[in-house]
C-alpha positions in Angstrom: -120.6 -52.3 67.7 -117.4 -51.5 65.8 -118.6 -47.9 65.0 -119.5 -47.4 68.7 -116.2 -48.8 69.8 -114.3 -46.6 67.3 -116.1 -43.4 68.3 -115.5 -44.1 72.0 -111.8 -44.8 71.3 -111.5 -41.4 69.5 -113.1 -39.6 72.5 -110.8 -41.4 74.9 -107.7 -40.3 72.9 -109.0 -36.7 72.8 -109.5 -36.7 76.5 -106.1 -38.3 77.1 -104.5 -35.5 75.0 -106.3 -32.8 76.9 -105.6 -34.1 80.4 -102.0 -35.3 79.8 -100.9 -32.2 77.9 -102.4 -30.0 80.6 -100.6 -32.0 83.3 -100.5 -30.6 86.9 -103.7 -30.6 88.9 -105.8 -31.2 85.8 -104.1 -34.5 85.2 -104.0 -35.3 88.9 -107.8 -34.6 89.3 -108.7 -36.6 86.2 -106.5 -39.6 87.2 -108.1 -39.5 90.7 -111.6 -39.6 89.2 -110.6 -42.5 86.9 -109.1 -44.3 89.8 -112.1 -43.9 92.0 -114.4 -45.1 89.2 -112.1 -48.1 88.6 -111.9 -48.9 92.3 -115.7 -48.8 92.5 -116.0 -51.2 89.6 -113.4 -53.5 91.2 -115.1 -53.4 94.6 -118.5 -54.1 93.0 -117.2 -57.4 91.7 -116.6 -58.4 95.4 -119.8 -56.7 96.6 -118.0 -54.2 98.9 -118.6 -51.1 96.8 -121.1 -49.6 99.2 -119.8 -51.1 102.4 -117.4 -49.8 105.0 -114.4 -51.6 103.5 -115.2 -49.9 100.2 -115.5 -46.4 101.7 -112.2 -46.8 103.5 -110.6 -47.6 100.1 -112.1 -44.5 98.4 -110.9 -42.3 101.3 -107.4 -43.9 101.1 -107.3 -43.2 97.4 -108.1 -39.5 97.8 -105.5 -39.2 100.6 -102.9 -41.1 98.5 -103.4 -38.7 95.5 -103.1 -35.7 97.8 -99.9 -37.0 99.2 -98.2 -37.6 95.9 -99.1 -34.1 94.8 -97.9 -32.1 97.8 -95.7 -34.3 100.0 -92.4 -36.1 99.5 -92.6 -39.6 98.1 -91.4 -41.1 101.4 -94.7 -40.0 103.0 -96.9 -42.1 100.8 -96.0 -45.5 102.4 -97.3 -44.5 105.9 -100.7 -43.8 104.3 -100.8 -47.4 103.0 -99.8 -48.7 106.4 -102.5 -46.6 108.0 -105.0 -47.9 105.5 -104.1 -51.5 106.4 -104.5 -50.7 110.1 -107.9 -49.2 109.6 -109.0 -52.2 107.5 -107.8 -54.6 110.2 -109.8 -52.6 112.7 -113.0 -53.0 110.6 -112.2 -56.7 110.1 -111.6 -57.4 113.8 -114.2 -55.2 115.6 -117.0 -56.0 113.1 -116.2 -59.7 113.0 -117.8 -61.8 111.5 -119.5 -59.3 109.2 -116.6 -59.3 106.7 -114.9 -62.4 105.2 -111.2 -62.5 104.5 -111.9 -62.4 100.8 -113.6 -59.1 101.1 -110.9 -57.7 103.3 -108.2 -58.8 100.9 -110.1 -57.4 97.9 -110.4 -54.0 99.6 -106.6 -53.8 100.3 -105.6 -55.3 96.9 -107.9 -52.8 95.1 -105.9 -49.8 96.3 -102.7 -51.2 94.9 -104.2 -52.7 91.7 -106.2 -49.7 90.7 -105.4 -46.5 92.6 -101.7 -46.7 93.1 -100.9 -48.3 89.7 -102.9 -45.7 87.8 -101.3 -42.9 89.7 -98.1 -43.5 87.8 -99.7 -41.9 84.8 -99.5 -38.6 86.7 -96.2 -39.4 88.3 -94.6 -40.2 85.0 -96.0 -37.0 83.5 -94.4 -35.0 86.3 -90.8 -36.3 85.7 -88.9 -33.1 85.0 -89.1 -32.0 81.4 -88.9 -35.5 79.9 -92.1 -36.6 81.7 -94.3 -34.7 79.2 -93.0 -37.1 76.5 -92.3 -40.3 78.5 -95.9 -40.5 79.7 -97.1 -41.3 76.2 -95.0 -44.5 76.2 -97.5 -45.9 78.7 -100.2 -45.7 76.1 -97.9 -46.8 73.2 -97.0 -49.9 75.2 -100.6 -50.7 76.2 -103.2 -49.3 73.8 -100.6 -49.4 70.9 -99.8 -53.0 71.7 -103.5 -53.9 71.9 -104.2 -52.4 68.5 -101.2 -54.1 66.8 -101.9 -57.4 68.5 -105.5 -57.3 67.3 -104.6 -56.5 63.7 -101.8 -59.1 63.5 -104.0 -61.7 65.3 -106.9 -61.2 62.9 -104.6 -61.5 59.8 -102.2 -64.2 60.9 -103.3 -65.7 64.3 -103.3 -69.5 64.4 -101.9 -70.5 67.7 -103.9 -69.7 70.9 -102.0 -67.9 73.6 -104.4 -68.6 76.5 -107.2 -70.8 75.0 -109.1 -71.1 78.3 -108.7 -67.6 79.6 -108.9 -65.6 76.3 -109.6 -67.8 73.3 -109.4 -65.0 70.8 -105.8 -64.0 71.7 -103.0 -65.7 69.6 -99.3 -66.1 69.9 -98.9 -64.3 66.6 -101.0 -61.4 67.8 -98.8 -61.2 71.0 -95.6 -61.1 68.9 -97.2 -58.4 66.6 -98.2 -56.4 69.7 -94.7 -56.4 71.2 -93.0 -55.6 67.9 -95.6 -53.0 67.1 -95.2 -51.3 70.5 -91.4 -51.2 70.0 -91.6 -49.7 66.5 -94.2 -47.1 67.6 -91.9 -46.2 70.5 -88.9 -46.0 68.3 -90.7 -43.7 65.8 -92.2 -41.6 68.6 -88.8 -41.1 70.3 -87.0 -40.4 67.0 -89.5 -37.6 66.2 -89.2 -36.0 69.7 -85.6 -36.9 70.4 -84.5 -33.3 70.6 -87.3 -32.3 72.9 -86.6 -35.4 75.1 -82.9 -34.8 75.0 -82.0 -38.3 74.0 -79.7 -39.9 71.5 -80.0 -43.0 69.2 -78.6 -45.3 72.0 -81.3 -44.2 74.4 -84.0 -44.5 71.7 -82.9 -48.2 71.3 -83.1 -48.7 75.1 -86.5 -47.1 75.3 -87.7 -49.3 72.5 -86.4 -52.4 74.3 -88.2 -51.0 77.4 -91.4 -50.8 75.3 -91.1 -54.5 74.5 -91.0 -55.2 78.2 -93.9 -52.8 78.8 -95.9 -54.4 76.0 -95.3 -57.9 77.4 -96.4 -56.8 80.9 -99.4 -55.0 79.5 -100.6 -58.4 78.1 -100.3 -59.8 81.6 -102.5 -57.0 82.9 -105.1 -57.6 80.2 -105.2 -61.4 81.0 -105.2 -60.8 84.7 -108.3 -58.5 84.4 -109.9 -61.2 82.3 -109.1 -63.9 84.9 -110.7 -61.8 87.7 -113.9 -61.4 85.6 -114.0 -65.1 84.7 -113.5 -66.1 88.4 -116.5 -64.0 89.3 -118.7 -64.8 86.3 -118.9 -61.3 84.8 -118.4 -60.1 81.2 -117.4 -56.5 81.8 -116.5 -54.4 84.8 -119.0 -51.7 83.8 -120.7 -49.9 80.9 -119.3 -46.4 81.3 -117.5 -46.5 77.9 -119.8 -47.6 75.1 -118.3 -50.5 73.2 -115.5 -51.0 75.7 -117.1 -51.6 79.0 -116.0 -50.0 82.2 -112.8 -48.1 83.2 -111.0 -51.3 84.2 -112.0 -52.9 80.8 -110.2 -50.1 79.0 -107.4 -49.4 81.4 -106.5 -53.0 82.3 -103.3 -53.0 80.4 -102.5 -49.3 81.3 -102.7 -50.2 85.0 -99.8 -52.5 85.0 -97.8 -50.7 82.3 -97.7 -47.2 83.9 -95.3 -48.0 86.8 -93.0 -50.0 84.5 -92.6 -47.0 82.2 -92.2 -44.7 85.2 -89.2 -46.6 86.5 -87.7 -47.8 83.2 -88.1 -44.4 81.5 -86.9 -42.5 84.5 -83.8 -44.8 84.8 -82.9 -44.4 81.1 
C-alpha cells in the first residue's frame, strides 16, 4: 500500500508541475476536469450524481470556469444566482421528487468543490507573481499533510479529533503548521528575486502559510466528517492508494482561496 501511495503521489506531483507551469488554458482545462470529477464524487455521496440536480451542477461548473477565463470577475456572481434559480425551479416544479437535503447538496457542491478549486487557476493567473504564489497552496496543504504525518508518527501522543480522525494528533498538527511555514519561508527565499519580495514579505507569507496550514486541516477533517456522516470510507478509487479526487484534494480545496487572497494582498 505504501509503495502504491508513493508512486501515485509522485505521478500527482509530476502532473501538477506540468499543468501549473503551463498555466493558461492548460491549467484551466485540467482544473475544470478535476472539479467535475470531484463534484461527481461529492454528488454520488448524496445520490444525485446522475439526476437533474447533478447535471445542473456540472453545467454550472463549466459555465463558471468559462466565465473566470474570459469575463470580468464581477460577472461570475450572476452565474451562481442563475444556478440557484434553476435549482429552485427543479425543486418546486418537480416536487416532491427531490428532498431539501439533495437540493442543498447540489448547491453546496458547486461552492465546496468547483469554486474553491478554481482558485488554483486564479492564483496562477495573478500577474507575474502568480506563477510562484500558486505553489504555496500545495506547500500549505500537501506539505502540511506530510509534515503532520511524520511528526505525528514520531511524537504524536495527544489526539486532536479522537472521534472524527483518531490517527491525527496535536503534535502532528503543530508539526504540520511549523513545517508548512518553514517550507514556505525556504521556497520564498529561493525565489525572492523572481517574486519581487523582500525579507519582510517572506515573513508575512510564512505567517500566511501558518494560517493556510491550519485551515487545510479543517478542510481535511470536514471531508472526513462528510464521509463519516454518510458511512463511506473514500470518495472514490481514481487515485491508487489515495482514493478519489476529494480524498486527495480535501485540504487543497479550502487552502486555495486563502492563498489567493492572502498572497495577492501581501
